[in-house]
N, CA and C of each residue as an Amber inpcrd file, in Angstrom:
protein
   279
  18.1190000  14.4150000   1.3920000  17.0780000  13.7920000   1.2170000
  16.0580000  14.6310000   0.5590000  15.5120000  13.9190000  -0.6570000
  14.0160000  14.6660000  -1.2370000  12.8280000  14.8810000  -0.1970000
  12.3920000  15.9260000  -0.7650000  10.6780000  15.9140000   0.0260000
   9.8150000  15.7990000  -1.1170000  10.1690000  15.4310000  -2.3650000
   9.1030000  15.1250000  -3.2200000   8.1880000  14.2350000  -2.7540000
   6.9700000  14.6920000  -3.3090000   5.9300000  14.4100000  -3.2450000
   5.4880000  13.0690000  -4.0540000   5.0180000  11.8230000  -3.5810000
   5.2800000  11.4230000  -4.8380000   3.6040000   9.9800000  -4.7970000
   3.3540000   9.2820000  -6.0130000   1.9110000   8.5500000  -5.6440000
   2.5510000   7.0830000  -6.4420000   2.0440000   6.1700000  -5.6810000
   2.6930000   4.9640000  -6.4240000   0.8650000   4.1870000  -6.2820000
   0.9510000   3.2370000  -7.5620000   0.2570000   2.0780000  -7.1820000
   0.9990000   0.9180000  -7.3380000   0.2820000   0.0180000  -6.3060000
   0.8680000  -1.2460000  -5.8620000   0.2760000  -2.4020000  -5.9420000
   0.3620000  -3.1790000  -6.3510000  -0.0800000  -4.8700000  -6.7810000
   0.5900000  -5.8210000  -5.9870000  -0.3500000  -6.4490000  -5.3680000
   0.3120000  -7.2260000  -4.3450000  -0.5990000  -8.6780000  -4.5330000
   0.3740000  -9.6980000  -4.7220000  -0.3090000 -11.1790000  -4.7740000
   0.4980000 -12.2760000  -3.4370000  -0.5060000 -13.1670000  -3.5080000
   0.0830000 -14.0730000  -2.7410000  -1.0910000 -14.5110000  -2.0980000
  -0.8700000 -14.7040000  -0.9110000  -2.1930000 -15.2040000   0.2070000
  -2.2050000 -13.8570000   0.8930000  -2.9910000 -12.9100000   0.6740000
  -2.9890000 -11.5200000   0.7020000  -4.4440000 -10.9300000   1.2390000
  -5.4740000 -12.2670000   0.9410000  -7.0260000 -11.7170000   0.9280000
  -7.3940000 -12.2540000   2.1810000  -8.0670000 -12.3570000   3.0130000
  -8.5840000 -12.6530000   4.2580000  -7.6450000 -13.0730000   5.4820000
  -6.8050000 -12.1630000   5.2200000  -5.5080000 -12.5160000   6.7400000
  -5.0050000 -11.3440000   7.3910000  -5.9290000 -10.0860000   6.8790000
  -5.7680000  -8.7420000   7.6450000  -4.9630000  -7.9080000   6.5200000
  -4.4420000  -8.1200000   5.8810000  -3.6800000  -7.3490000   4.5670000
  -4.0700000  -5.9600000   4.7290000  -4.9750000  -5.4870000   4.0560000
  -5.4750000  -3.9700000   3.7570000  -5.5390000  -3.4960000   5.2570000
  -6.3280000  -4.0940000   6.7300000  -6.1410000  -3.3220000   7.5340000
  -4.9180000  -3.2050000   8.4220000  -3.8900000  -3.5270000   7.9790000
  -2.5650000  -3.7710000   8.9460000  -1.9850000  -2.7330000   7.3000000
  -2.4990000  -2.6790000   6.5520000  -1.2710000  -1.6720000   5.2200000
  -1.8100000  -0.8320000   5.8350000  -3.1950000  -0.1820000   6.2150000
  -3.8090000   1.0940000   6.3230000  -3.3460000   1.5410000   7.6000000
  -2.9300000   0.3310000   8.5770000  -2.1670000   1.0690000   9.7210000
  -0.5850000   1.5720000   9.4890000  -0.2310000   0.6960000   9.1930000
   1.1700000   1.2500000   8.7100000   1.2540000   2.3540000   7.6440000
   0.4870000   2.6260000   6.9790000   0.0200000   3.7980000   6.0950000
   0.1660000   5.0320000   6.6780000  -0.5600000   5.0960000   7.5340000
  -1.1520000   5.5910000   8.8950000   0.2390000   6.4190000   9.7350000
   0.3930000   5.4710000  10.1160000   1.7780000   5.2610000  11.0920000
   3.0860000   6.5720000  10.2360000   3.1660000   6.0010000   9.1030000
   4.0070000   6.5360000   8.1430000   3.7510000   8.1620000   7.8720000
   1.8070000   8.2790000   7.9260000   1.6220000  10.0180000   7.3750000
   0.9780000   9.6980000   5.7840000   1.1510000   8.7130000   5.3290000
   1.1060000   8.6500000   4.0570000  -0.9740000   8.7820000   3.8760000
  -1.2160000   8.7260000   2.5360000  -2.5360000   8.8170000   2.1610000
  -2.7150000   8.1740000   1.0680000  -3.9010000   7.6920000   1.2780000
  -4.2800000   6.7330000  -0.2800000  -5.3540000   6.0170000   0.2350000
  -5.1880000   4.6830000  -0.5580000  -6.5650000   3.5340000  -0.4170000
  -5.9740000   2.2930000  -0.6940000  -6.5790000   1.4350000   0.1440000
  -6.4430000  -0.3160000   0.0260000  -7.5370000  -0.9970000  -0.6110000
  -7.4770000  -1.7310000  -1.3440000  -8.7400000  -2.6810000  -1.4640000
  -8.6620000  -3.7150000  -2.0330000  -8.9650000  -5.0020000  -2.0550000
  -9.0680000  -6.1960000  -2.9780000  -9.4300000  -6.0720000  -4.2380000
  -8.8120000  -6.9430000  -4.9090000  -9.0680000  -6.9420000  -6.3610000
 -10.0920000  -8.2500000  -6.4180000 -10.4800000  -8.7940000  -7.2210000
 -11.8770000  -9.7280000  -7.5910000 -10.8240000 -10.9260000  -8.1080000
  -9.2430000 -10.5760000  -8.6890000  -8.4180000 -11.9390000  -8.7830000
  -7.6230000 -12.4090000  -7.6220000  -7.7300000 -11.7500000  -6.1770000
  -7.2430000 -12.2510000  -5.8050000  -5.9090000 -11.4550000  -4.6600000
  -5.5310000 -10.5240000  -6.0110000  -4.7210000  -9.3810000  -5.1370000
  -5.4500000  -8.3060000  -4.4540000  -4.4730000  -7.5300000  -3.8560000
  -4.8810000  -6.3070000  -2.8770000  -3.5350000  -4.9990000  -3.9800000
  -4.8970000  -4.2630000  -3.6650000  -4.6470000  -3.0490000  -4.6180000
  -4.3740000  -1.9160000  -3.9160000  -3.3490000  -1.0600000  -3.7020000
  -2.9960000   0.0650000  -3.1160000  -2.6000000   1.2090000  -4.1500000
  -3.3150000   2.5360000  -3.6370000  -2.3940000   3.7280000  -3.9440000
  -2.0440000   4.6830000  -2.7960000  -0.8150000   5.0780000  -2.8180000
  -0.0930000   5.5360000  -1.5150000   0.4440000   6.7730000  -2.3100000
   0.3170000   7.7410000  -1.3850000   1.3280000   9.1120000  -1.6860000
   1.8580000   9.5540000  -0.7950000   2.8290000  10.3350000  -0.6280000
   3.5400000  10.6220000   0.2810000   5.5090000  11.0800000  -0.3720000
   6.1190000  11.2410000   1.0760000   7.5380000  11.4120000   0.6130000
   8.2420000  10.1550000  -0.3120000   8.6320000  10.2370000  -0.8790000
   9.1690000   8.8720000  -1.6480000  10.3440000   7.9830000  -0.3530000
  10.6610000   8.6850000   0.4350000  11.4600000   7.7690000   1.1590000
  10.7520000   7.4040000   1.8340000   9.4350000   7.7010000   2.4220000
   8.4630000   6.9830000   3.3700000   7.8510000   6.0410000   2.4910000
   7.2650000   6.3550000   0.9960000   6.5200000   5.4410000   0.1550000
   7.7500000   4.1450000   0.1350000   9.1670000   4.4060000   0.2890000
   9.8490000   2.9210000   0.3540000   9.6080000   2.4250000   1.4030000
   9.7030000   2.6190000   2.4460000   9.5930000   2.0850000   3.9200000
   8.5200000   0.8340000   3.8210000   7.0560000   1.9550000   3.1500000
   6.2080000   1.3850000   3.2170000   5.6490000   0.2700000   2.2760000
   6.5940000   0.4590000   1.0270000   6.6210000  -0.8760000  -0.0320000
   7.4010000  -2.2010000   0.7070000   8.2610000  -1.4040000   0.9100000
   9.1040000  -2.6990000   2.2330000   8.1040000  -3.4550000   3.2370000
   7.4640000  -2.9500000   3.5730000   6.5840000  -3.2970000   4.6950000
   5.4790000  -4.3640000   3.5090000   5.1580000  -4.1340000   2.6000000
   4.1780000  -4.4880000   1.7130000   4.5310000  -5.4620000   1.0820000
   5.9200000  -5.7160000   0.9320000   6.8620000  -7.1210000   0.5510000
   6.7560000  -8.3050000   1.5220000   6.4340000  -7.7530000   2.7590000
   6.2470000  -8.7310000   4.0780000   5.0250000  -9.3290000   4.4880000
   3.8960000  -8.0450000   4.4200000   2.4920000  -8.0490000   4.7120000
   2.5340000  -8.6750000   6.2260000   1.3810000  -8.9820000   6.3220000
   0.9530000  -9.4010000   8.0850000   1.3550000 -10.9110000   8.2520000
   1.1480000 -10.8440000   9.4290000   1.9830000 -12.1610000   9.8510000
   1.1400000 -13.5360000   9.3580000   0.0200000 -13.7660000   9.2230000
  -0.8720000 -14.5690000   8.4270000  -0.9950000 -14.6140000   6.8630000
  -0.2840000 -13.8390000   6.3260000  -0.1340000 -13.5640000   4.9840000
   1.3640000 -14.1360000   4.7280000   1.1580000 -13.8390000   2.9530000
   2.0600000 -14.5510000   2.3430000   2.0870000 -13.5790000   1.2730000
   3.3680000 -13.5960000   0.8650000   3.7040000 -12.1640000  -0.2760000
   4.2520000 -12.8970000  -1.4950000   3.5680000 -13.2120000  -2.3390000
   4.5980000 -13.7130000  -3.5610000   4.8890000 -12.3970000  -4.4330000
   4.3130000 -11.5400000  -4.7640000   5.1620000 -10.4420000  -5.8000000
   4.3690000  -8.9860000  -5.4950000   5.0630000  -7.9800000  -5.5120000
   4.7600000  -6.7020000  -5.3220000   4.9670000  -5.8040000  -6.4960000
   4.4990000  -5.3990000  -7.0070000   4.0520000  -4.5130000  -8.6230000
   4.4170000  -3.0990000  -7.9150000   5.1230000  -2.5090000  -8.3940000
   4.9760000  -1.0700000  -8.2190000   4.7710000  -0.0390000  -9.6200000
   4.0290000   1.0720000  -9.5910000   4.1430000   1.7050000 -10.6550000
   3.6010000   3.0510000 -10.2110000   4.7530000   4.0440000 -10.9590000
   4.2360000   5.5360000 -10.3880000   3.2960000   6.0540000 -10.9790000
   2.5340000   6.7990000 -10.4130000   1.0590000   7.5800000 -10.7240000
   1.1810000   8.8970000 -11.0180000  -0.0280000   9.2830000 -11.0310000
  -0.4720000  10.5020000 -11.1790000  -0.9650000  11.1830000  -9.7140000
  -0.4970000  12.2470000  -8.9490000  -1.0870000  12.5510000  -7.5610000
  -2.7120000  12.4860000  -7.8790000  -3.5210000  12.0920000  -6.3590000
  -4.7420000  12.2310000  -6.7000000  -4.8820000  13.1300000  -5.4920000
  -4.5160000  13.4670000  -4.5350000  -4.5170000  14.2920000  -3.1300000
  -5.3660000  13.2970000  -2.4140000  -5.3080000  12.4420000  -2.1250000
  -6.2600000  11.8160000  -0.9790000  -6.1620000  12.6640000   0.2780000
  -7.5060000  12.4380000   0.8280000  -7.1340000  12.6800000   2.5400000
  -7.1660000  11.6760000   3.3680000  -6.0380000  11.3950000   3.9390000
  -6.1780000  10.2130000   4.6530000  -6.0710000   8.6910000   4.2820000
  -5.7370000   7.7390000   4.6440000  -5.4880000   6.4500000   4.0140000
  -6.6030000   5.4710000   4.4780000  -7.7660000   4.8840000   3.6140000
  -8.4790000   4.2720000   3.7230000  -8.2270000   2.9090000   2.8770000
  -9.3080000   2.0570000   3.7000000  -9.8900000   0.7370000   2.9370000
 -11.2040000   0.8490000   2.5850000 -10.9400000   0.5010000   1.3170000
 -12.3330000   0.6210000   0.4850000 -12.7110000  -0.6510000   0.3860000
 -13.7950000  -1.0200000   0.2840000 -15.0830000  -2.4540000   0.2290000
 -15.5420000  -2.8390000  -0.9510000
């Protein structure tokens, strides 16, 4: 397995605002030891930037496709991005 650290931008659409998606995503990301941010977008999507080992990011993205119990994910778009060196994983209001 590769230990390469990777950065992903993730766009999640569906019923993902007002259902605890951001806070649960933060908890899952912290559990996996990822760093980054999560925030709501004005168009109803959730935006995530996550950094960590690719294998762990893949597990996190799998969770993103399911989301929290009261939400419903229609699509998840991921884009590889430039490392930003986040410290921790935080919800941005």
